[in-house]
N, C-alpha and C positions, 0 to 999 in steps of 0.2 A: 228316332224311328227308323234311320236308315241302318243303323246297325243291328237294331231287332230285327231287320226285313232280312239280313244276310244271315244273321245267325239261325233262324227260322230256316231258311233256306237250305243251309248245312245239315241243320238237324235231319229235315226231310231226306236228303241225298243220304245221308248216314243211315239213317232207319232203312231205305229201301235197301241200301247196300247190304246192310245185316240180316233182313229178312230175305232176301236173295241168297247169302251165303248160309244161312240157317237153313235152308232149303235143299242147297245142294249138298251139306254135312248130312241133313236128315236121309239123304237119297244114297250117299256114301254106307251110312251105317245101316241101311236093309238089304245090303248086298250079301250075299254068303261069299265074302272072300275077306280073308283076316286083314290083308294088305290096306284095301280098300274102307273097311270098318275102322282099321287105327288114322287112317287120313280123314275120314269122318269125324270120329272122335277130337281128333286135334282140331279141325277146322271148328267143331260145335265149342269147344274149349276156348275159341279165338273169340268165336261170334257173344258168348256168356262175357269174357271181358271188355268186350266192346260194349255190349248193353250195360254192364257195370259202371265203366269209366263214362259213359254219355251220361246215364241216371244223376252220377255223381255231381259232375261238372254240370249239369243244369239245375240240382239242388243249390249247389255253391252260387250260382249267376242268380236265382231267384232270391237266396239268402241274403246275399250282397244286394241286390237291389232294393229287399225288403227294408234292411237296416238302412239304406242312404234315405230311402224315402223317410223312415224315422226320425232319422237325425235331420233332415232337411226341415220336418215339420217342425222340430224342437227349436231350430236355428241352429244347429250346432253342425253342419258339416263346415270341413275346413276349406279356409280360401287356396285356390291355387294361384299364389302371387309370383311365382317362379316364372321366370324371363323363358322363351324358348327357340331356338336357331330354327331358322327356315325349314328344317329337315326336322322340327319338332323335339328336339333334344333339348332337354332342361337343363339351364345353367348350375354346372355343378355346384358351384359355392354357396349358390341359393338354394338348391335341394338338400345341401347339407345341413345348412342354417335352419331349414326348415324342419328339417329330420329331427335336430337338437333338441327341437321343441316338443316335439310330438311323442318322441323317446323319452323325455321327462315326465311328460304329462300320462302315458303309460307306467313310467315307474313309480308317480306318485299315486295315481289310481287305478291298481293293479287289477282290482273287482270291477272295474265299469267298462262292459263293454264297448261303449263309445271312443275310451280312449285308444282300444286296439284297433277300432275301424279306423280313427285316423292316423293312428301309426302305419298301419296298411297302408294308405294313400300315401302316406311320406316316404315309404320303402318303394313304391310303385313309381312315383316322380324322382325319386334316387335311380330307379333303376335296376332293382333288386327284387324281382319278382317272385322269384322263389320264398323270399321272407314275406314278400307282400302279400302271398297268397296263403301262408301260415297264419298271420297274424288275422286274417280276414275270417279265416277257417275259426279261429282261436275266439274272436268277436261273436261269429253265428252262434257256436256252440255257447259262449256264455248270455248272449240273450236270450236265444232259446231256454237255456237252463234258469234264466229269470221269469219267464212267461210261466214256464212250469211250476216255480215256487211260488206263484201268487193262487 
């Protein structure tokens, strides 16, 4: 619950910043000076990019949470049995062993979003956030495709 509060606060603050930047960009665009209009156009592109990134990350978070709840209901969430240091770092050898299990599962069932979800968790525990997010996006897309196919 604490994480959702802070996430919500960051979203609200970012939204306020984007609205303010958009308003400033709009004012620049309305001035009869080419340099000001170029600045306004550039600022508006940055605002549009910011809105796109925010929406993409929100949808990613919503999708991840939805799949996690669904997998929890099915009893398929992976157990985090990896020991952690006082600073929260996972035991590398244990994380690698856990990763091998979930990588083999994803290889054996490449059409099942659940295996990709679990592999994503294993990547995250192993510290590879880029691959974790890539595999989670794949799991979200696969599950969405499964729902659409029904």
